ZAMARGU-4260 file (C-alpha; in steps of 0.2 Angstrom, whole numbers, plus 5000, padded with zeros to 4 digits):
<rodrens>
0) 5000/5000/5000 | 5014/5012/5004 | 5022/5008/4988 | 5006/5012/4978 | 5005/5029/4988
5) 5024/5033/4984 | 5019/5028/4964 | 5004/5040/4965 | 5016/5054/4973 | 5027/5052/4958
10) 5013/5054/4946 | 5007/5069/4954 | 5024/5076/4953 | 5024/5073/4935 | 5008/5081/4933
15) 5013/5096/4943 | 5028/5098/4931 | 5017/5096/4916 | 5005/5109/4924 | 5018/5120/4928
20) 5022/5120/4910 | 5004/5121/4904 | 5001/5137/4915 | 5016/5145/4911 | 5013/5160/4898
25) 5011/5153/4879 | 5011/5171/4871 | 5028/5177/4871 | 5037/5168/4856 | 5054/5172/4862
30) 5067/5159/4852 | 5079/5160/4869 | 5074/5154/4886 | 5080/5170/4897 | 5089/5168/4913
35) 5079/5169/4928 | 5060/5164/4933 | 5049/5166/4917 | 5038/5181/4915 | 5021/5180/4923
40) 5005/5180/4911 | 5001/5198/4917 | 5019/5204/4910 | 5018/5193/4893 | 5000/5198/4889
45) 5000/5216/4892 | 5015/5221/4882 | 5015/5236/4871 | 5014/5235/4852 | 5030/5233/4843
50) 5033/5249/4836 | 5033/5250/4817 | 5049/5258/4809 | 5047/5272/4797 | 5051/5266/4779
55) 5057/5281/4768 | 5065/5278/4751 | 5065/5286/4734 | 5052/5286/4721 | 5053/5273/4708
60) 5056/5280/4689 | 5043/5291/4680 | 5039/5283/4665 | 5027/5296/4660 | 5041/5306/4654
65) 5048/5303/4638 | 5068/5302/4633 | 5073/5320/4631 | 5079/5326/4615 | 5092/5338/4619
70) 5106/5337/4622 | 5106/5319/4616 | 5096/5319/4600 | 5095/5302/4597 | 5089/5297/4614
75) 5070/5298/4607 | 5074/5285/4595 | 5082/5270/4605 | 5075/5259/4617 | 5074/5266/4635
80) 5079/5257/4649 | 5066/5247/4660 | 5070/5243/4678 | 5070/5223/4679 | 5064/5214/4694
85) 5076/5203/4702 | 5069/5185/4707 | 5083/5184/4720 | 5079/5186/4738 | 5086/5201/4746
90) 5100/5198/4758 | 5091/5201/4774 | 5083/5186/4773 | 5099/5176/4775 | 5104/5187/4787
95) 5090/5184/4799 | 5093/5165/4799 | 5105/5158/4813 | 5108/5139/4815 | 5095/5136/4804
100) 5082/5146/4813 | 5074/5161/4805 | 5071/5173/4820 | 5057/5184/4813 | 5047/5199/4821
105) 5030/5204/4814 | 5039/5221/4808 | 5053/5211/4801 | 5041/5201/4791 | 5032/5215/4783
110) 5047/5223/4778 | 5053/5208/4770 | 5036/5205/4762 | 5038/5222/4755 | 5055/5218/4747
115) 5052/5202/4743 | 5032/5197/4741 | 5031/5193/4722 | 5012/5197/4722 | 5018/5216/4727
120) 5032/5214/4713 | 5019/5210/4700 | 5007/5222/4705 | 5021/5237/4705 | 5021/5236/4686
125) 5002/5242/4685 | 5007/5261/4687 | 5022/5259/4677 | 5011/5253/4663 | 4998/5267/4666
130) 5013/5279/4666 | 5019/5273/4648 | 5000/5275/4642 | 5001/5293/4650 | 5016/5295/4639
135) 5007/5290/4623 | 4992/5302/4626 | 5003/5314/4628 | 5009/5312/4611 | 4991/5314/4605
140) 4989/5295/4602 | 4972/5290/4597 | 4966/5309/4592 | 4968/5318/4575 | 4981/5329/4582
145) 5000/5325/4585 | 5005/5335/4600 | 5022/5331/4596 | 5031/5341/4582 | 5033/5331/4566
150) 5048/5337/4554 | 5048/5329/4538 | 5061/5331/4524 | 5061/5325/4506 | 5076/5325/4495
155) 5074/5320/4477 | 5082/5320/4462 | 5074/5317/4443 | 5082/5315/4426 | 5068/5312/4413
160) 5069/5311/4393 | 5049/5314/4387 | 5043/5314/4368 | 5036/5328/4362 | 5018/5328/4353
165) 5017/5347/4349 | 5034/5355/4347 | 5027/5372/4347 | 5018/5371/4362 | 5033/5361/4372
170) 5045/5374/4366 | 5057/5362/4357 | 5055/5371/4341 | 5051/5366/4324 | 5070/5364/4319
175) 5071/5350/4331 | 5074/5333/4323 | 5071/5323/4338 | 5055/5330/4345 | 5060/5325/4363
180) 5061/5335/4378 | 5075/5332/4390 | 5072/5338/4410 | 5083/5338/4426 | 5075/5341/4442
185) 5081/5342/4460 | 5070/5344/4475 | 5072/5348/4494 | 5057/5350/4502 | 5055/5351/4522
190) 5039/5352/4534 | 5034/5355/4552 | 5018/5351/4559 | 5011/5350/4576 | 4995/5350/4585
195) 4989/5358/4601 | 4976/5354/4615 | 4965/5368/4610 | 4963/5358/4594 | 4973/5371/4583
200) 4985/5363/4571 | 5000/5372/4563 | 5009/5365/4548 | 5023/5374/4538 | 5032/5369/4522
205) 5048/5375/4515 | 5049/5368/4496 | 5063/5371/4485 | 5067/5363/4468 | 5080/5366/4454
210) 5075/5362/4436 | 5083/5361/4419 | 5077/5358/4402 | 5081/5356/4384 | 5067/5368/4379
215) 5071/5386/4375 | 5054/5394/4380 | 5059/5396/4398 | 5065/5411/4405 | 5077/5404/4417
220) 5086/5388/4413 | 5090/5380/4424 | 5077/5388/4436 | 5076/5389/4455 | 5060/5390/4464
225) 5057/5391/4483 | 5040/5392/4492 | 5037/5396/4510 | 5019/5391/4516 | 5012/5392/4533
230) 4994/5384/4537 | 4983/5386/4553 | 4967/5375/4555 | 4957/5379/4572 | 4940/5370/4575
235) 4925/5381/4581 | 4912/5369/4586 | 4916/5349/4585 | 4934/5349/4593 | 4936/5366/4600
240) 4942/5368/4618 | 4953/5359/4630 | 4944/5344/4636 | 4940/5337/4619 | 4957/5337/4612
245) 4965/5332/4630 | 4954/5320/4636 | 4965/5306/4634 | 4978/5314/4645 | 4966/5319/4658
250) 4960/5301/4658 | 4977/5294/4657 | 4983/5305/4671 | 4969/5299/4682 | 4971/5281/4677
255) 4990/5282/4683 | 4981/5287/4700 | 4971/5273/4698 | 4985/5260/4696 | 4994/5268/4711
260) 4977/5266/4722 | 4976/5248/4715 | 4994/5245/4720 | 4991/5252/4736 | 4977/5240/4738
265) 4987/5224/4734 | 5001/5230/4746 | 4986/5232/4760 | 4981/5215/4755 | 4998/5207/4756
270) 5004/5216/4772 | 4987/5210/4779 | 4990/5192/4773 | 5008/5191/4779 | 5001/5198/4797
275) 4988/5185/4797 | 5000/5171/4792 | 5013/5177/4805 | 4999/5175/4820 | 4994/5159/4812
280) 5011/5153/4815 | 5012/5159/4832 | 4996/5149/4836 | 5002/5134/4827 | 5019/5133/4836
285) 5011/5136/4853 | 4998/5122/4850 | 5012/5110/4846 | 5018/5115/4864 | 5002/5110/4871
290) 5000/5095/4862 | 5017/5089/4866 | 5014/5093/4885 | 4999/5083/4884 | 5008/5068/4877
295) 5021/5069/4890 | 5007/5069/4903 | 4999/5053/4894 | 5015/5045/4892 | 5020/5048/4911
300) 5002/5041/4915 | 5004/5026/4904 | 5020/5020/4910 | 5014/5022/4929 | 4998/5013/4926
305) 5009/4999/4916 | 5021/4997/4930 | 5007/4996/4943 | 4998/4983/4931 | 5013/4973/4933
310) 5014/4972/4951 | 4997/4968/4952 | 4989/4985/4959 | 4979/4991/4944 | 4967/4984/4932
315) 4972/4981/4913 | 4957/4992/4909 | 4966/5008/4915 | 4982/5003/4905 | 4972/5001/4890
320) 4963/5019/4893 | 4980/5026/4896 | 4987/5019/4880 | 4972/5023/4870 | 4972/5041/4875
325) 4991/5041/4873 | 4989/5037/4854 | 4974/5049/4852 | 4984/5064/4859 | 5000/5058/4848
330) 4989/5060/4832 | 4984/5076/4838 | 5003/5081/4840 | 5006/5074/4822 | 4993/5085/4816
335) 4998/5101/4825 | 5016/5099/4819 | 5009/5096/4801 | 5000/5113/4803 | 5016/5121/4810
340) 5027/5116/4794 | 5012/5122/4782 | 5012/5139/4792 | 5030/5141/4790 | 5030/5138/4773
345) 5017/5149/4769 | 5025/5163/4779 | 5041/5160/4771 | 5033/5161/4755 | 5027/5178/4759
350) 5042/5185/4764 | 5054/5179/4750 | 5055/5177/4731 | 5062/5160/4732 | 5059/5150/4746
355) 5070/5135/4741 | 5085/5146/4740 | 5100/5141/4749 | 5100/5145/4768 | 5081/5143/4768
360) 5079/5124/4765 | 5073/5117/4780 | 5075/5132/4791 | 5064/5134/4806 | 5054/5150/4807
365) 5053/5158/4824 | 5041/5171/4828 | 5048/5184/4842 | 5033/5196/4843 | 5024/5193/4858
370) 5004/5195/4859 | 4999/5213/4865 | 4982/5214/4874 | 4985/5232/4874 | 4968/5241/4867
375) 4972/5251/4852 | 4955/5250/4844 | 4944/5256/4859 | 4925/5258/4856 | 4925/5272/4841
380) 4908/5277/4834 | 4903/5267/4820 | 4900/5282/4808 | 4917/5290/4811 | 4925/5274/4806
385) 4914/5271/4791 | 4918/5290/4786 | 4936/5287/4788 | 4936/5271/4779 | 4925/5280/4764
390) 4941/5294/4763 | 4954/5281/4763 | 4949/5263/4755 | 4959/5262/4739 | 4943/5253/4730
395) 4932/5268/4733 | 4947/5281/4727 | 4948/5271/4713 | 4930/5272/4707 | 4930/5291/4711
400) 4944/5292/4699 | 4933/5282/4687 | 4919/5292/4689 | 4930/5308/4684 | 4935/5300/4668
405) 4918/5295/4664 | 4913/5314/4667 | 4928/5318/4654 | 4920/5306/4642 | 4903/5314/4644
410) 4911/5331/4640 | 4921/5326/4625 | 4905/5316/4618 | 4894/5329/4620 | 4905/5340/4610
415) 4906/5327/4597 | 4888/5330/4592 | 4891/5347/4586 | 4895/5348/4568 | 4912/5351/4561
420) 4916/5369/4558 | 4934/5373/4555 | 4942/5392/4552 | 4957/5388/4540 | 4971/5401/4535
425) 4986/5400/4525 | 5000/5412/4520 | 5013/5408/4505 | 5028/5417/4497 | 5036/5411/4482
430) 5053/5414/4474 | 5061/5411/4456 | 5078/5411/4452 | 5090/5405/4440 | 5100/5409/4424
435) 5089/5420/4413 | 5092/5426/4395 | 5097/5445/4389 | 5095/5448/4371 | 5104/5463/4362
440) 5098/5469/4345 | 5113/5479/4334 | 5106/5489/4318 | 5115/5485/4302 | 5115/5492/4283
445) 5099/5494/4272 | 5097/5480/4259 | 5084/5481/4246 | 5070/5470/4244 | 5070/5464/4226
450) 5051/5456/4229 | 5046/5472/4235 | 5048/5487/4220 | 5042/5505/4223 | 5026/5510/4213
455) 5023/5528/4208 | 5004/5531/4205 | 5004/5513/4201 | 5018/5513/4189 | 5034/5503/4193
460) 5049/5514/4197 | 5064/5505/4187 | 5076/5499/4199 | 5069/5506/4215 | 5065/5494/4229
465) 5059/5495/4248 | 5073/5494/4258 | 5075/5482/4273 | 5087/5487/4288 | 5097/5473/4295
470) 5099/5468/4313 | 5109/5458/4324 | 5103/5448/4340 | 5115/5442/4354 | 5108/5432/4367
475) 5118/5433/4382 | 5116/5422/4399 | 5111/5431/4414 | 5119/5423/4431 | 5107/5418/4444
480) 5104/5406/4459 | 5093/5400/4475 | 5098/5417/4483 | 5088/5427/4472 | 5073/5415/4474
485) 5074/5415/4494 | 5076/5435/4492 | 5059/5434/4484 | 5052/5423/4499 | 5060/5432/4511
490) 5053/5449/4507 | 5036/5442/4501 | 5038/5448/4483 | 5025/5435/4477 | 5012/5432/4491
495) 4997/5421/4492 | 4984/5424/4506 | 4970/5412/4509 | 4957/5412/4524 | 4941/5401/4524
500) 4928/5390/4534 | 4925/5372/4531 | 4909/5364/4537 | 4905/5347/4538 | 4888/5342/4543
505) 4884/5324/4547 | 4866/5320/4543 | 4856/5311/4556 | 4874/5310/4567 | 4869/5292/4574
510) 4887/5287/4578 | 4890/5305/4589 | 4872/5301/4598 | 4878/5284/4602 | 4896/5288/4608
515) 4887/5302/4619 | 4874/5291/4625 | 4885/5277/4629 | 4896/5289/4639 | 4880/5294/4650
520) 4876/5277/4653 | 4894/5272/4659 | 4894/5286/4670 | 4877/5282/4677 | 4883/5263/4680
525) 4898/5270/4689 | 4888/5281/4700 | 4877/5266/4705 | 4893/5255/4707 | 4902/5268/4719
530) 4886/5268/4730 | 4886/5250/4731 | 4905/5249/4734 | 4902/5262/4749 | 4888/5250/4756
535) 4900/5235/4754 | 4913/5246/4764 | 4899/5250/4777 | 4897/5231/4780 | 4915/5228/4780
540) 4919/5240/4793 | 4904/5237/4803 | 4907/5218/4804 | 4926/5220/4808 | 4920/5231/4823
545) 4908/5218/4828 | 4921/5205/4827 | 4933/5215/4838 | 4920/5217/4852 | 4915/5198/4849
550) 4933/5192/4851 | 4937/5205/4864 | 4922/5198/4875 | 4927/5180/4870 | 4945/5182/4876
555) 4937/5189/4893 | 4927/5174/4894 | 4942/5163/4890 | 4953/5171/4903 | 4939/5167/4915
560) 4937/5149/4910 | 4956/5146/4910 | 4956/5153/4928 | 4942/5141/4932 | 4951/5127/4924
565) 4967/5132/4934 | 4956/5131/4950 | 4948/5114/4946 | 4964/5107/4942 | 4972/5114/4959
570) 4956/5106/4967 | 4959/5090/4960 | 4977/5089/4964 | 4972/5091/4982 | 4958/5078/4982
575) 4972/5067/4974 | 4984/5070/4988 | 4970/5066/5001 | 4967/5049/4992 | 4949/5056/4986
580) 4953/5055/4968 | 4962/5047/4955 | 4977/5049/4943 | 4966/5048/4928 | 4954/5063/4935
585) 4969/5073/4937 | 4975/5070/4920 | 4957/5075/4913 | 4958/5091/4924 | 4975/5094/4917
590) 4969/5091/4899 | 4955/5103/4903 | 4966/5117/4908 | 4977/5115/4893 | 4961/5116/4881
595) 4956/5131/4891 | 4974/5140/4889 | 4973/5135/4870 | 4956/5142/4868 | 4962/5157/4877
600) 4978/5159/4865 | 4966/5156/4851 | 4955/5170/4855 | 4969/5181/4859 | 4974/5177/4840
605) 4958/5180/4834 | 4957/5197/4842 | 4974/5202/4835 | 4967/5196/4818 | 4951/5205/4821
610) 4961/5222/4823 | 4971/5217/4808 | 4955/5215/4798 | 4947/5231/4805 | 4963/5240/4799
615) 4960/5233/4782 | 4942/5239/4781 | 4947/5256/4785 | 4961/5256/4773 | 4973/5263/4786
620) 4985/5245/4786 | 4999/5254/4778 | 4998/5270/4790 | 4998/5258/4805 | 5014/5250/4800
625) 5022/5266/4795 | 5022/5262/4777 | 5023/5275/4762 | 5017/5271/4745 | 5034/5276/4739
630) 5042/5263/4748 | 5031/5248/4743 | 5032/5255/4724 | 5051/5255/4724 | 5052/5238/4732
635) 5065/5246/4745 | 5064/5248/4763 | 5076/5258/4772 | 5078/5251/4790 | 5086/5234/4791
640) 5075/5223/4802 | 5083/5217/4820 | 5095/5204/4818 | 5097/5194/4834 | 5116/5194/4840
645) 5120/5209/4829 | 5125/5226/4837 | 5111/5240/4836 | 5117/5257/4832
</rodrens>
């Protein structure tokens, strides 16, 4: 009998040791056990939240600005440099690994996610592509105008020999035997055109030509001509004003902002997911500890019962019951360890580009941030929280910008209903020059014309004829060139002015009506969707507040249940010491205490995740973690995460 009591006391000692492990705080996930007694539950559960580091970095390149034309004149015509995304993990990941253990605080995990999370890397391209589209819109793409100046040049030389059907009209002359015309022409034409957001289109041309011909009828041969022409076209109805012509630029600017808000939403979602995965791992690790403690207690009970069975002081059924319970709890331990490995894998995938990289294989992820029960939420008024969410939620900001774009489309298509009436004007100045001809006539002697006798009163005068004066003509070339033609152009010796109106009146105008009607319908649809999204945000915020209040109450109830389970366990131990209870009952009470502590831990995790969900619903996740959009957009984070064992500055 005394031996049996001694064995029971040994079981009690083992149970007390296990109980001391189970009632120790489960919330401080420090990787190294500190020297001295463990902190009390009050100390570990009321720790202040970890301060989020400030993350400030430079802005990523602005792809909405094209390559400058000066001083590198060929820059606009070569492929520009685009930042390539590295698919290798940043060095900070491996810096945190020591002895195959990745000691990770919550803010370290978020910082690494901003650097390495592939979803963030993919979403980063959205605003960049939108900036490229803005660059295209600034050029006038998609409109009838080109806002980029266009310079043209045409240098051409023609040498042609043509048959002549009418030598008199062509200037070849009847004395020619070939009746062909040879022409040589050289042209050098230059042009400039540019459109403006007011709808104005300006074009300028400067045409020059040099031609020579075998004809003798030209005044200048070779001849050089130059023409300077300036044309302006201004819409007065359809296409008049800033909005109809700059609508794609305005919309592209708004789309860039939409892309930035969409990127911010993606970052919020990824930070939220990383935070939730972090706390899931915290719970999984503690759940493994709880299950391991339960298995240890079951093993001790089974061994003691088996010894008592061997000496004949216990029935075989008690041993079988203990063995069955041990097998069941071992199965739960395997499940808990499996969940821990899965949660480790998920968190590692959140914070790395390549979780299979060297140094990360078979690494154990150890969360180091304790669970804080400091109330950072309080009891805010629902309408205040909803109003803040309406002003900060990225989805609503995206839809508000889309509403602006729809309004621009309505204005532009309303202008498109008008007929086309353009005021056009043109001025040109022409100059002509070249090698000319100078003819000099010299008078000679008078020679009688034998075919024209002189008559006197109708009677032929013998040997008297009408005299014909002989002259000599000399053709001298007069030098001339392009300078003469340009001088005429500059001094506007031969100007031409033109001004007019061009009217285009589409009968029925159905295409324009359809475009405007579609724009109005899209705007109305977007307004409805915007209100629907506001209601969705309201429901999400309200549910998040309800979840916070519910989890807060559940945590309080779990604390009370754990205290009662502790008292019950203590009472059962006292009864066992007095001989009025059994070791199996003590184990049951210990298991109840373990379950109560697990529930309390889960409720604390639920409250933390409910606060995370509330931050997400209010659109303030990045502000809570002190993250600016520029940080995440550039993919760089200035502060180095805390590396255990490394000196701090």
